[in-house]
DOVEXBA-966309 format. One record per residue (C-alpha): x, y, z negated. Coordinates in nm, 3 decimals. Last residue first. Example, Ala and Ser with C-alpha at 12.3 -4.5 7.8 and 13.67 -1.06 7.14 Angstrom:
// residues 2
x->1.367&y->-0.106&z->-0.714 .
x->1.230&y->-0.450&z->-0.780 .
This chain:
// residues 470
x->-2.345&y->5.639&z->-0.723 .
x->-2.103&y->5.481&z->-0.475 .
x->-2.293&y->5.319&z->-0.192 .
x->-2.281&y->4.943&z->-0.159 .
x->-2.133&y->4.664&z->0.050 .
x->-2.028&y->4.324&z->-0.086 .
x->-1.868&y->4.072&z->0.148 .
x->-1.799&y->3.715&z->0.033 .
x->-1.570&y->3.518&z->0.265 .
x->-1.534&y->3.142&z->0.232 .
x->-1.279&y->2.884&z->0.343 .
x->-1.239&y->2.712&z->0.679 .
x->-1.279&y->2.340&z->0.602 .
x->-1.658&y->2.356&z->0.586 .
x->-1.770&y->2.694&z->0.704 .
x->-1.848&y->2.999&z->0.494 .
x->-1.981&y->3.351&z->0.533 .
x->-2.158&y->3.502&z->0.234 .
x->-2.328&y->3.840&z->0.264 .
x->-2.419&y->4.084&z->-0.011 .
x->-2.601&y->4.414&z->0.035 .
x->-2.622&y->4.728&z->-0.178 .
x->-2.853&y->4.912&z->-0.415 .
x->-2.632&y->4.813&z->-0.707 .
x->-2.934&y->4.658&z->-0.879 .
x->-2.996&y->4.463&z->-0.559 .
x->-2.636&y->4.346&z->-0.568 .
x->-2.688&y->4.230&z->-0.926 .
x->-2.974&y->4.008&z->-0.810 .
x->-2.771&y->3.873&z->-0.518 .
x->-2.484&y->3.782&z->-0.751 .
x->-2.725&y->3.624&z->-0.997 .
x->-2.866&y->3.403&z->-0.722 .
x->-2.511&y->3.307&z->-0.623 .
x->-2.441&y->3.191&z->-0.979 .
x->-2.781&y->3.026&z->-1.024 .
x->-2.716&y->2.779&z->-0.748 .
x->-2.807&y->2.465&z->-0.948 .
x->-3.124&y->2.623&z->-1.093 .
x->-3.236&y->2.707&z->-0.738 .
x->-3.239&y->2.339&z->-0.638 .
x->-3.013&y->2.285&z->-0.335 .
x->-3.165&y->2.340&z->0.010 .
x->-2.977&y->2.669&z->0.059 .
x->-2.647&y->2.482&z->0.017 .
x->-2.724&y->2.257&z->0.312 .
x->-2.775&y->2.559&z->0.537 .
x->-2.465&y->2.735&z->0.402 .
x->-2.236&y->2.438&z->0.464 .
x->-1.930&y->2.476&z->0.243 .
x->-1.575&y->2.611&z->0.233 .
x->-1.272&y->2.396&z->0.156 .
x->-1.062&y->2.681&z->0.022 .
x->-0.865&y->2.959&z->0.189 .
x->-1.036&y->3.238&z->-0.005 .
x->-1.170&y->3.581&z->0.088 .
x->-1.337&y->3.829&z->-0.147 .
x->-1.428&y->4.147&z->0.040 .
x->-1.541&y->4.463&z->-0.139 .
x->-1.689&y->4.740&z->0.076 .
x->-1.761&y->5.091&z->-0.052 .
x->-1.978&y->5.359&z->0.105 .
x->-1.922&y->5.712&z->-0.026 .
x->-2.040&y->5.874&z->0.300 .
x->-1.742&y->5.751&z->0.504 .
x->-1.581&y->5.406&z->0.444 .
x->-1.391&y->5.287&z->0.139 .
x->-1.233&y->4.943&z->0.152 .
x->-1.121&y->4.716&z->-0.131 .
x->-0.992&y->4.368&z->-0.045 .
x->-0.983&y->4.083&z->-0.295 .
x->-0.766&y->3.806&z->-0.157 .
x->-0.772&y->3.447&z->-0.282 .
x->-0.511&y->3.175&z->-0.238 .
x->-0.471&y->2.812&z->-0.334 .
x->-0.835&y->2.715&z->-0.286 .
x->-1.006&y->2.403&z->-0.422 .
x->-1.334&y->2.585&z->-0.343 .
x->-1.567&y->2.461&z->-0.620 .
x->-1.475&y->2.564&z->-0.972 .
x->-1.192&y->2.811&z->-0.908 .
x->-1.358&y->2.975&z->-0.607 .
x->-1.696&y->2.987&z->-0.781 .
x->-1.530&y->3.149&z->-1.082 .
x->-1.383&y->3.413&z->-0.852 .
x->-1.723&y->3.494&z->-0.700 .
x->-1.884&y->3.513&z->-1.043 .
x->-1.620&y->3.759&z->-1.167 .
x->-1.658&y->3.968&z->-0.852 .
x->-2.035&y->3.997&z->-0.904 .
x->-1.995&y->4.048&z->-1.281 .
x->-1.754&y->4.341&z->-1.243 .
x->-1.964&y->4.500&z->-0.969 .
x->-2.272&y->4.494&z->-1.192 .
x->-2.086&y->4.655&z->-1.482 .
x->-1.931&y->4.920&z->-1.260 .
x->-2.269&y->5.009&z->-1.111 .
x->-2.428&y->5.052&z->-1.456 .
x->-2.130&y->5.251&z->-1.587 .
x->-2.119&y->5.496&z->-1.296 .
x->-1.841&y->5.427&z->-1.054 .
x->-1.486&y->5.547&z->-0.997 .
x->-1.264&y->5.487&z->-0.696 .
x->-0.895&y->5.579&z->-0.704 .
x->-0.779&y->5.713&z->-0.370 .
x->-0.725&y->5.632&z->-0.003 .
x->-0.897&y->5.293&z->-0.005 .
x->-0.726&y->4.994&z->0.155 .
x->-0.646&y->4.824&z->-0.177 .
x->-0.547&y->4.460&z->-0.140 .
x->-0.571&y->4.274&z->-0.470 .
x->-0.410&y->3.929&z->-0.475 .
x->-0.514&y->3.603&z->-0.645 .
x->-0.283&y->3.299&z->-0.633 .
x->-0.482&y->3.010&z->-0.776 .
x->-0.313&y->2.811&z->-1.054 .
x->-0.592&y->2.889&z->-1.297 .
x->-0.664&y->3.027&z->-1.645 .
x->-0.404&y->3.305&z->-1.675 .
x->-0.443&y->3.411&z->-1.312 .
x->-0.812&y->3.458&z->-1.379 .
x->-0.751&y->3.712&z->-1.657 .
x->-0.496&y->3.906&z->-1.450 .
x->-0.742&y->3.922&z->-1.159 .
x->-1.002&y->4.075&z->-1.389 .
x->-0.753&y->4.334&z->-1.517 .
x->-0.661&y->4.430&z->-1.160 .
x->-1.027&y->4.441&z->-1.064 .
x->-1.106&y->4.692&z->-1.340 .
x->-0.806&y->4.912&z->-1.263 .
x->-0.887&y->4.920&z->-0.891 .
x->-1.252&y->4.999&z->-0.959 .
x->-1.139&y->5.290&z->-1.176 .
x->-1.142&y->5.310&z->-1.554 .
x->-1.344&y->5.136&z->-1.819 .
x->-1.545&y->4.818&z->-1.849 .
x->-1.846&y->4.743&z->-2.062 .
x->-2.008&y->4.415&z->-2.154 .
x->-2.359&y->4.506&z->-2.241 .
x->-2.510&y->4.581&z->-2.576 .
x->-2.868&y->4.480&z->-2.632 .
x->-2.823&y->4.375&z->-2.997 .
x->-2.834&y->4.011&z->-2.889 .
x->-2.606&y->4.082&z->-2.596 .
x->-2.341&y->4.224&z->-2.830 .
x->-2.356&y->3.913&z->-3.047 .
x->-2.298&y->3.698&z->-2.740 .
x->-2.006&y->3.918&z->-2.637 .
x->-1.844&y->3.881&z->-2.980 .
x->-1.887&y->3.505&z->-2.963 .
x->-1.737&y->3.496&z->-2.613 .
x->-1.438&y->3.695&z->-2.737 .
x->-1.388&y->3.448&z->-3.022 .
x->-1.407&y->3.166&z->-2.768 .
x->-1.152&y->3.340&z->-2.550 .
x->-0.914&y->3.399&z->-2.840 .
x->-0.932&y->3.036&z->-2.949 .
x->-0.881&y->2.916&z->-2.594 .
x->-0.571&y->3.134&z->-2.562 .
x->-0.442&y->2.988&z->-2.886 .
x->-0.507&y->2.647&z->-2.734 .
x->-0.288&y->2.743&z->-2.437 .
x->-0.002&y->2.840&z->-2.667 .
x->-0.045&y->2.513&z->-2.857 .
x->-0.026&y->2.320&z->-2.531 .
x->0.293&y->2.504&z->-2.434 .
x->0.446&y->2.407&z->-2.767 .
x->0.326&y->2.046&z->-2.739 .
x->0.468&y->1.970&z->-2.396 .
x->0.465&y->1.594&z->-2.439 .
x->0.339&y->1.523&z->-2.087 .
x->0.007&y->1.396&z->-2.223 .
x->-0.008&y->1.707&z->-2.440 .
x->0.044&y->1.927&z->-2.133 .
x->-0.239&y->1.756&z->-1.946 .
x->-0.464&y->1.804&z->-2.248 .
x->-0.369&y->2.172&z->-2.259 .
x->-0.468&y->2.216&z->-1.893 .
x->-0.807&y->2.060&z->-1.967 .
x->-0.840&y->2.294&z->-2.270 .
x->-0.759&y->2.591&z->-2.042 .
x->-1.036&y->2.488&z->-1.804 .
x->-1.280&y->2.459&z->-2.093 .
x->-1.190&y->2.806&z->-2.212 .
x->-1.275&y->2.936&z->-1.865 .
x->-1.612&y->2.761&z->-1.888 .
x->-1.669&y->2.925&z->-2.224 .
x->-1.588&y->3.265&z->-2.073 .
x->-1.820&y->3.193&z->-1.779 .
x->-2.098&y->3.101&z->-2.018 .
x->-2.048&y->3.416&z->-2.227 .
x->-2.028&y->3.671&z->-1.945 .
x->-2.192&y->3.593&z->-1.613 .
x->-2.437&y->3.338&z->-1.748 .
x->-2.526&y->3.541&z->-2.053 .
x->-2.547&y->3.857&z->-1.845 .
x->-2.778&y->3.682&z->-1.599 .
x->-3.001&y->3.540&z->-1.870 .
x->-3.005&y->3.873&z->-2.054 .
x->-3.101&y->4.052&z->-1.735 .
x->-3.380&y->3.803&z->-1.670 .
x->-3.506&y->3.839&z->-2.026 .
x->-3.486&y->4.218&z->-1.992 .
x->-3.681&y->4.203&z->-1.667 .
x->-3.941&y->3.981&z->-1.834 .
x->-3.970&y->4.224&z->-2.125 .
x->-4.006&y->4.522&z->-1.891 .
x->-4.284&y->4.340&z->-1.707 .
x->-4.445&y->4.243&z->-2.037 .
x->-4.444&y->4.608&z->-2.144 .
x->-4.585&y->4.713&z->-1.808 .
x->-4.861&y->4.453&z->-1.839 .
x->-4.932&y->4.569&z->-2.195 .
x->-4.954&y->4.930&z->-2.078 .
x->-5.184&y->4.823&z->-1.796 .
x->-5.398&y->4.632&z->-2.045 .
x->-5.409&y->4.937&z->-2.270 .
x->-5.521&y->5.154&z->-1.980 .
x->-5.792&y->4.901&z->-1.891 .
x->-5.915&y->4.896&z->-2.251 .
x->-5.926&y->5.276&z->-2.258 .
x->-6.121&y->5.270&z->-1.931 .
x->-6.358&y->5.012&z->-2.079 .
x->-6.388&y->5.221&z->-2.396 .
x->-6.536&y->5.494&z->-2.172 .
x->-6.852&y->5.293&z->-2.232 .
x->-6.922&y->5.514&z->-2.534 .
x->-6.895&y->5.843&z->-2.345 .
x->-7.148&y->5.725&z->-2.085 .
x->-7.376&y->5.594&z->-2.360 .
x->-7.355&y->5.921&z->-2.555 .
x->-7.427&y->6.142&z->-2.251 .
x->-7.708&y->5.932&z->-2.103 .
x->-7.880&y->5.902&z->-2.440 .
x->-7.844&y->6.275&z->-2.504 .
x->-8.009&y->6.354&z->-2.169 .
x->-8.285&y->6.100&z->-2.232 .
x->-8.336&y->6.228&z->-2.586 .
x->-8.387&y->6.580&z->-2.456 .
x->-8.627&y->6.451&z->-2.191 .
x->-8.818&y->6.251&z->-2.450 .
x->-8.848&y->6.557&z->-2.673 .
x->-8.984&y->6.760&z->-2.383 .
x->-9.223&y->6.477&z->-2.293 .
x->-9.370&y->6.494&z->-2.644 .
x->-9.545&y->6.818&z->-2.548 .
x->-9.474&y->7.110&z->-2.783 .
x->-9.689&y->7.286&z->-3.046 .
x->-9.564&y->7.045&z->-3.308 .
x->-9.887&y->6.912&z->-3.462 .
x->-10.125&y->6.984&z->-3.175 .
x->-9.874&y->6.849&z->-2.922 .
x->-9.829&y->6.531&z->-3.128 .
x->-10.206&y->6.486&z->-3.164 .
x->-10.244&y->6.509&z->-2.785 .
x->-9.948&y->6.286&z->-2.695 .
x->-10.061&y->6.008&z->-2.925 .
x->-10.040&y->5.889&z->-3.285 .
x->-10.386&y->5.861&z->-3.436 .
x->-10.600&y->5.682&z->-3.176 .
x->-10.289&y->5.528&z->-3.027 .
x->-10.215&y->5.344&z->-3.351 .
x->-10.478&y->5.199&z->-3.325 .
x->-10.720&y->5.149&z->-3.038 .
x->-10.917&y->5.381&z->-2.808 .
x->-10.627&y->5.541&z->-2.622 .
x->-10.473&y->5.889&z->-2.614 .
x->-10.145&y->5.883&z->-2.410 .
x->-9.866&y->5.715&z->-2.597 .
x->-9.641&y->5.798&z->-2.893 .
x->-9.508&y->5.476&z->-3.042 .
x->-9.241&y->5.346&z->-2.804 .
x->-9.140&y->5.665&z->-2.630 .
x->-9.105&y->5.912&z->-2.920 .
x->-9.044&y->5.651&z->-3.191 .
x->-8.824&y->5.407&z->-2.999 .
x->-8.638&y->5.703&z->-2.849 .
x->-8.555&y->5.818&z->-3.202 .
x->-8.401&y->5.479&z->-3.274 .
x->-8.227&y->5.491&z->-2.936 .
x->-8.084&y->5.831&z->-3.029 .
x->-7.948&y->5.709&z->-3.363 .
x->-7.771&y->5.416&z->-3.194 .
x->-7.634&y->5.648&z->-2.923 .
x->-7.488&y->5.875&z->-3.192 .
x->-7.314&y->5.579&z->-3.356 .
x->-7.175&y->5.478&z->-3.017 .
x->-7.059&y->5.835&z->-2.961 .
x->-6.893&y->5.839&z->-3.302 .
x->-6.706&y->5.512&z->-3.249 .
x->-6.616&y->5.587&z->-2.886 .
x->-6.442&y->5.907&z->-2.995 .
x->-6.259&y->5.737&z->-3.282 .
x->-6.131&y->5.434&z->-3.093 .
x->-5.912&y->5.320&z->-3.381 .
x->-5.927&y->4.955&z->-3.272 .
x->-6.065&y->4.859&z->-3.614 .
x->-6.319&y->5.140&z->-3.595 .
x->-6.437&y->5.031&z->-3.252 .
x->-6.474&y->4.673&z->-3.374 .
x->-6.661&y->4.778&z->-3.689 .
x->-6.893&y->5.004&z->-3.481 .
x->-7.015&y->4.744&z->-3.233 .
x->-7.284&y->4.610&z->-3.471 .
x->-7.436&y->4.960&z->-3.483 .
x->-7.484&y->4.939&z->-3.106 .
x->-7.674&y->4.613&z->-3.143 .
x->-7.900&y->4.757&z->-3.413 .
x->-7.987&y->5.059&z->-3.197 .
x->-8.049&y->4.834&z->-2.897 .
x->-8.270&y->4.613&z->-3.116 .
x->-8.478&y->4.910&z->-3.232 .
x->-8.515&y->5.040&z->-2.876 .
x->-8.625&y->4.697&z->-2.749 .
x->-8.876&y->4.657&z->-3.034 .
x->-9.042&y->4.988&z->-2.929 .
x->-9.007&y->4.949&z->-2.550 .
x->-9.152&y->4.597&z->-2.524 .
x->-9.458&y->4.529&z->-2.745 .
x->-9.571&y->4.884&z->-2.821 .
x->-9.448&y->5.062&z->-2.507 .
x->-9.584&y->4.795&z->-2.273 .
x->-9.914&y->4.811&z->-2.464 .
x->-9.939&y->5.187&z->-2.420 .
x->-9.853&y->5.163&z->-2.049 .
x->-10.134&y->4.912&z->-1.993 .
x->-10.384&y->5.114&z->-2.194 .
x->-10.307&y->5.453&z->-2.029 .
x->-10.307&y->5.318&z->-1.674 .
x->-10.624&y->5.114&z->-1.729 .
x->-10.792&y->5.421&z->-1.877 .
x->-10.687&y->5.630&z->-1.574 .
x->-10.795&y->5.363&z->-1.324 .
x->-11.150&y->5.341&z->-1.459 .
x->-11.358&y->5.062&z->-1.306 .
x->-11.090&y->4.795&z->-1.350 .
x->-11.055&y->4.512&z->-1.103 .
x->-11.139&y->4.167&z->-1.247 .
x->-10.902&y->3.926&z->-1.075 .
x->-10.652&y->4.178&z->-0.935 .
x->-10.614&y->4.480&z->-1.163 .
x->-10.738&y->4.375&z->-1.506 .
x->-10.654&y->4.006&z->-1.473 .
x->-10.330&y->3.995&z->-1.271 .
x->-10.179&y->4.331&z->-1.362 .
x->-10.292&y->4.413&z->-1.716 .
x->-10.335&y->4.073&z->-1.880 .
x->-10.097&y->3.858&z->-1.676 .
x->-9.833&y->4.135&z->-1.671 .
x->-9.840&y->4.178&z->-2.051 .
x->-9.813&y->3.802&z->-2.112 .
x->-9.525&y->3.783&z->-1.863 .
x->-9.349&y->4.074&z->-2.029 .
x->-9.387&y->3.911&z->-2.371 .
x->-9.228&y->3.589&z->-2.241 .
x->-8.948&y->3.776&z->-2.062 .
x->-8.869&y->3.977&z->-2.377 .
x->-8.865&y->3.655&z->-2.587 .
x->-8.621&y->3.474&z->-2.358 .
x->-8.314&y->3.564&z->-2.566 .
x->-8.480&y->3.439&z->-2.884 .
x->-8.328&y->3.087&z->-2.877 .
x->-7.982&y->3.246&z->-2.889 .
x->-8.050&y->3.363&z->-3.245 .
x->-7.682&y->3.353&z->-3.340 .
x->-7.338&y->3.472&z->-3.223 .
x->-7.394&y->3.797&z->-3.411 .
x->-7.261&y->4.038&z->-3.146 .
x->-7.374&y->3.837&z->-2.844 .
x->-7.721&y->3.783&z->-2.997 .
x->-7.752&y->4.153&z->-3.087 .
x->-7.645&y->4.265&z->-2.739 .
x->-7.873&y->4.009&z->-2.574 .
x->-8.172&y->4.132&z->-2.780 .
x->-8.110&y->4.498&z->-2.705 .
x->-8.037&y->4.460&z->-2.335 .
x->-8.339&y->4.236&z->-2.281 .
x->-8.567&y->4.480&z->-2.466 .
x->-8.443&y->4.766&z->-2.245 .
x->-8.493&y->4.540&z->-1.945 .
x->-8.854&y->4.475&z->-2.046 .
x->-8.922&y->4.844&z->-2.110 .
x->-8.793&y->4.925&z->-1.760 .
x->-9.021&y->4.661&z->-1.607 .
x->-9.333&y->4.777&z->-1.791 .
x->-9.270&y->5.147&z->-1.724 .
x->-9.197&y->5.072&z->-1.358 .
x->-9.509&y->4.857&z->-1.319 .
x->-9.747&y->5.107&z->-1.481 .
x->-9.623&y->5.408&z->-1.285 .
x->-9.609&y->5.211&z->-0.960 .
x->-9.972&y->5.104&z->-1.013 .
x->-10.080&y->5.463&z->-1.086 .
x->-9.891&y->5.585&z->-0.778 .
x->-10.055&y->5.322&z->-0.558 .
x->-10.400&y->5.427&z->-0.676 .
x->-10.316&y->5.795&z->-0.624 .
x->-10.228&y->5.751&z->-0.257 .
x->-9.863&y->5.812&z->-0.176 .
x->-9.656&y->6.128&z->-0.115 .
x->-9.976&y->6.327&z->-0.138 .
x->-9.907&y->6.697&z->-0.187 .
x->-10.256&y->6.827&z->-0.262 .
x->-10.111&y->7.050&z->-0.537 .
x->-10.283&y->6.825&z->-0.793 .
x->-10.129&y->6.532&z->-0.609 .
x->-9.794&y->6.681&z->-0.702 .
x->-9.864&y->6.572&z->-1.059 .
x->-9.887&y->6.208&z->-0.949 .
x->-9.556&y->6.239&z->-0.755 .
x->-9.387&y->6.379&z->-1.066 .
x->-9.527&y->6.084&z->-1.261 .
x->-9.365&y->5.853&z->-1.005 .
x->-9.040&y->6.038&z->-1.074 .
x->-9.057&y->5.938&z->-1.438 .
x->-9.116&y->5.570&z->-1.358 .
x->-8.842&y->5.572&z->-1.091 .
x->-8.596&y->5.702&z->-1.351 .
x->-8.712&y->5.427&z->-1.589 .
x->-8.634&y->5.171&z->-1.317 .
x->-8.277&y->5.297&z->-1.278 .
x->-8.210&y->5.339&z->-1.651 .
x->-8.346&y->4.995&z->-1.740 .
x->-8.141&y->4.837&z->-1.459 .
x->-7.824&y->4.993&z->-1.606 .
x->-7.924&y->4.884&z->-1.956 .
x->-7.957&y->4.524&z->-1.840 .
x->-7.613&y->4.558&z->-1.675 .
x->-7.465&y->4.618&z->-2.018 .
x->-7.529&y->4.262&z->-2.138 .
x->-7.162&y->4.150&z->-2.110 .
x->-6.979&y->4.478&z->-2.161 .
x->-7.098&y->4.552&z->-2.514 .
x->-6.918&y->4.248&z->-2.651 .
x->-6.585&y->4.407&z->-2.560 .
x->-6.324&y->4.168&z->-2.419 .
x->-6.376&y->4.303&z->-2.068 .
x->-6.346&y->4.065&z->-1.772 .
x->-6.700&y->4.121&z->-1.648 .
x->-6.651&y->4.496&z->-1.648 .
x->-6.955&y->4.718&z->-1.581 .
x->-6.829&y->5.075&z->-1.534 .
x->-6.978&y->5.163&z->-1.196 .
x->-7.316&y->5.022&z->-1.294 .
x->-7.303&y->5.220&z->-1.619 .
x->-7.237&y->5.543&z->-1.430 .
x->-7.522&y->5.479&z->-1.186 .
x->-7.772&y->5.390&z->-1.457 .
x->-7.683&y->5.687&z->-1.678 .
x->-7.724&y->5.922&z->-1.385 .
x->-8.064&y->5.771&z->-1.301 .
x->-8.177&y->5.799&z->-1.663 .
x->-8.085&y->6.168&z->-1.682 .
x->-8.237&y->6.235&z->-1.338 .
x->-8.567&y->6.080&z->-1.444 .
x->-8.596&y->6.307&z->-1.746 .
x->-8.489&y->6.606&z->-1.541 .
x->-8.766&y->6.539&z->-1.287 .
x->-9.019&y->6.463&z->-1.561 .
x->-8.947&y->6.797&z->-1.728 .
x->-8.949&y->6.996&z->-1.403 .
x->-9.286&y->6.850&z->-1.304 .
x->-9.409&y->6.901&z->-1.661 .
x->-9.332&y->7.272&z->-1.645 .
x->-9.527&y->7.313&z->-1.324 .
x->-9.822&y->7.131&z->-1.484 .
x->-9.806&y->7.356&z->-1.792 .
x->-9.769&y->7.670&z->-1.584 .
x->-10.100&y->7.607&z->-1.410 .
x->-10.274&y->7.390&z->-1.152 .
């Protein structure tokens, strides 16, 4: 044993480690749901890396035999060497041909070609030369069988992998994945070089091109063993492939961003629906009530009063149109002032469209002010509750009670003397028919509070809203 053998042990160990690392990283990154063409056949490359690592480490075990370190008998190590090189070359070929077929959408009939060639190779060198007619010279059998696996499997496989990677470049360029683009291009170049150094340069054999292009002639020409070049290519291959498949992480990040964008969009749609229901639709409904009142007045001959009411309708419809335009440009209905001021104005509006007596009972010790978002939600909750009273309760009196309890907690009670309703029966109604109460609960959540409804048939309804002032 000498420095050269020691050096080769290190070289083969690093070579195997590079392929093993690549295999593990690829296996952890395989994404069946990815839209990238590269993802589908990538597992072939992972198997190639794993088996190729075993092939290189089996060579380390063969070299250790020279130090009388026998991990396995030499016959077994030669067989493992041949089998692992043949299997890894087959999976490299499979990766290349499946990548090209997936990228081009053609030549599907060729996808079994690597398997066919591998079977022919195995029949000749494993079944015939090793089992049926055992070889007399194990070293020559090892060199010939590995040479043929390199020529008919590794060489075309490397070329196809390079071609397949080049076919991914337009997609990466279109998606502006600059880093992945250049690493994929680098990987394509490296696989081409790998095809030359690993697919054409074999141990010396007695047939062409191995008689001319082999490890001995290469070492004489360059002064370096070809294994050093292969190790360098293996390290570069692992690096560029690992950096290239980072596109799956980028894709996942983009999907998460899209999911977040859709989530925000759905929330905005829901908000718009609620605001539309609470604002524009309620205003139109109020206009409808005034029109009904005007019709009654016209039937009684009270034309002047009817005209006054119709003017109110006109103003309300114009207001609804303005609100609708504001929703479209993402403006919300805004209120100003204290809670007491806001509720007083709201009560004044409802008194003008109904015969219900609505009173505000303020039990707080001072004026209460909210942030704009809280004020807007509170406005629409109370507005919806009052509309429900007018539309459904047949009440003659409503009280809105404001209470402030310690720690900035506020309670709003809306109590009517109407007909009430059965809560259990109401919960069975189709959700689209109880949208008003659903909206009230949704806005309560946005307030960070709680909403309870207590009602019995014939005993009126009490709506209690509790929240903390922001």
